[in-house]
N, C-alpha and C positions, 0 to 999 in steps of 0.2 A: 496769078491770083489764087488764093486758098479759099475753099468753100467747105464749111462744116458738113460732114456726112449726114448729120441729123436733118439739115435743110434739104438735102437730096432725098432722104427718106420721106419727108413731109411732101415734097414735090411729087414723088412717085405715087404716094397714096392719093393725092388729089387727082392726079392724071388718071389713075386706075378707077377711082370712084366717080369722077366727073361731078362731084358735089362736095362742098366744104363741110357740110354737116356730117355726112357719112364718113368722110375722111377723118374728121376730128374724133368721132366715136371710135373709129378703127384704131386711131393712134392714142386714145385716152388723153387727149388735150382739149382745152376749151376752143371753141370756134374763133373767138377773138384772138387768142394766142396763135392759132394756126394761120389766120389771116396776116397777122403781124410778121410771122416768120416767112410767109410767102413774099410779102412786100420787101422784106430784107434780102431775100434771094434775088428777086428781080432787080433790086437796087445794086447789088453786087455785080450782077451780070450786065446791067445796063440795057435790058430788054424786057418786054412784056411777055409773060409765058402763057397767060390765059386770057380769054375774053369772057367776062362775067355777064351773066344774063339771069333772068328769072327762072330759066330752066336748068341752070347749073353752070359748070365751068368747062369751056371749050379751049383746047390747046391752040395757040397761035402757031404760025410756021416755025418760029424759034422754039416754042414749047415742044412741038413734035420732034425737032432735032435733038433737044435735050432728053426727051422721053425715051428716044431710041438708044441713047448712050448710058443713061443712069443705071439700069438693072445690071449690066455687066460690071460697071464701076463698083457698085455696092457689093456685088457678089465677090469681086476680087478683093475688096477691102475686108469683107467678112472672113474670107479665106486666110488673108494675111494675119488678121487678129487671132484666129484660131491657131494658126501655126506658131505665132509669137508666144501666145499663152501656153501652148503645148510645150514649146522649147523651155519656157520658164517654169513649167510644171505647176501652173496655177489654173484651177478650174473655178470660174465665176458662177455662182449658183444664186438665182433669184428666189425669193420666198415671200409669202404673205404671212402676216402675223397670225398665229394659231394654225397654220396650215398642217405641218407635219408634227407639231406639238413636241412631245418629249423624244420623238424618234430622231430629230435632226442631228443631235450630237452623236447618236449611235451610228447614223448613216455616214457622217463625216469620218468617224473613227474607223468604220469598216472600209471606206474608200481609201484611207491612209494606209491600212494594212494591205489592201489590194494593189495600191500604187505607192510604194515607199518614196518619200522625197517630194511628193506632190502636196500642194496646199490648196484648201478650199476657201475661196473668198465669198462669204455669204453677203448678199445684198438684199435688204428688206425693201419691198416695194409698198407704196401707199395703197390703201384699199381702192382708190380710184383707178388703179391699174390691175385688174384681175388676172392679167397674163404674167404679172410679176417681172416685167422687163423683156419678155419674149417677143412681143409685138414690135418693139423698136430694135430688136436684135442686140439689146444691151447685155443679155446673158444667153448662153447656149442651152441652159437647162434650168428648170424652176420647180419648186414645190408649191402647189397651189390647190384651189378647190374647183370642182366641176359643178355645173358647166361654166366655161368661160368663153367669151366671144372669139370666134375664129379658131376654135379648137381643132377643126378639121384640117387646118394648115400645118399642124405640128404632130409630132409623135406624142402619144399620150398613154400612160399606163396607170390604171386605178390602183391605189395602194390599200385603202380601207374606207369604210363608211362609218358614220356615227349619227345618232338621232339629232334632231334640232330641238332647242328649247327657246323660250321667249324671255328676253331681258325686259324687266319691268321696273319702274320706280318703286321704291319700298312702300310708298303710300297708295299704290294702285289697288283697286278693290279686289283684284284676283291674285295679289302677291302672296296671300297665305294659303293658296290652294296647293295640294300635292301634284296636280296636273291640270292642264287646261286644254279644252277642245279648241282648235283653231277658229271654229265658227264664232266663238265668243270674243275673238280679237279683231274680226274683220273691219270693225268700224273705228278702231283706234288709229290715230295718226302714227306714221312710222318714221324712223330715222334712216336716211339713205346716204350712199356715197355719191360724189359728184358725177361720176361716169357710169351710173347704174343704167345699163342699156341691154337690150336683147335678152338672150337666155339667162344671163347673169341676173339681170333685173327680175325676170320672171320667176326664177328660183327663190331668190331671197325675199321677194314680196309675196311668194306663194300665190301667183296670179291664177293658176289653174284650180286652186282650192277656194277662191273667193266667190265663186258663183255670181260673178257680175258686180259684186260690191266694189265701189270706187276706192282707189288708193288715195289716202290723204297724207301728204308729206308734211311732217312736223318740223324737220330740220335736215339740212344737207351737211355732212361732215366728212373729212378726209382721213383724219388720224384717230387712233384708238381713244386717246384721252378726250378729244372732242366728242366722239361718238358716245362714250360712256357718260360724259358730262351732260349731253343733251337728254339722254334717257333719265339720268338721276334728277335732272331739272324739270322732268314732267313734260317734255316737248314731244314725246312719242315713245313707242316701243320698237323692238326689233327682234326678228328671228335670228338666232346665232347657233353655232355648233354646241353640242352638249358639253364639250370640253372647256368651253369659255370660262365658266366659274373657277376652274383650276388656275387660270392665268390672269383673270381680271375680276377677282373678288373684291367687293367694296360694300360697306354697310348700307348705302343708299340705293343699291340695286339688288333686285331679287331675280334669280333665274328659275323658271318653272318649266318642267317637261311639257311638250306640246303633242297632242295626238291630232291626226288628220292631215299631216304634212309629210312629205318624203324626207329621207335622210340626206345628210351632206356627205359628198364623196371627196376624199383627198387623193390627189394624183401627182405624178411626176410628169412633166411635159418637156419636150426638147425640140430644138430646131432641126429641120431635115439636114442630113449629112453633117451632123455636129461633131463626129469624130469618135475615136475609140474610148477616150477618157470619159466622155459623156455616157457611152454605153456601159462602161464599168460603174459609173455613178448610179445609173438607172438600176443596174443589177443589185447594187448595195441597198438602194431604196426598197426594192421588192423583198430581198432577203431579210432586212432588219424589221420591216413592218409585218412580214409574215410570222417571224419568230415572236413578236410582241402580241399578235393576235392569238397565238396558241397559249399565251400566258393568262393571268387573271386580272390584268389591268383593264377595267371597264371603259377607260377612256379610248380604247381602240376599237370600239364597235363590235 
């Protein structure tokens, strides 16, 4: 019988967290979807893996047996994938939209010079997965923004920082201002991503700067077009990196610099023991972004 490794990763997360909600947040999937996948795994195996109760998820005897076997199975599979891609000279890199901005192509080019014959396979992740595929081990390295949930489990190197601005519908009363203090925005509804949780949520909602003001969610969106459409439609505002207007300029949205909030940090993150190719890619990320910061491109903080 063949079992999808994704199902095993889902099972392992539930077993470690002991709670469906926490496991779903960790995996950046909805709780109903995770429940469905667990039932699918139990159906395939023909056994019950957890006892469900109001206090959480408890492993059954069969669940304990599987939990003891799954980690080495997944570790072996991940090692096999790394070796296979290394032999094929393909490095899969996850990224979030607007993460490394204009530097991405320069990083890929530098990596190609460092490792002739290698190909970089870029994989864009939805904003609902701030780890850009690292959490599910879909990629060994990713370009993303800090802070992201579970960052302590990965290697992380900050590349640069940039100020944040606010995206407003063009009809917003503050749209014509040269800059806005965040205190003037705390009562506006906000546009959020589906899996906005933990430190990621706190940063992009600027919770520490709200002084107890309640967050009102105007819309939940997963993709850039939906996100921008919700802002343009007047459903809410959003804090975004200062480079966003360069990539997502449109007449019905105005981007205004914001004071009173911390900057956004762009980083490269990687799985532990990801291999020499990933180390070389990280080196290219650091070298390329450092050279850009010494130039006069203000998009690089």
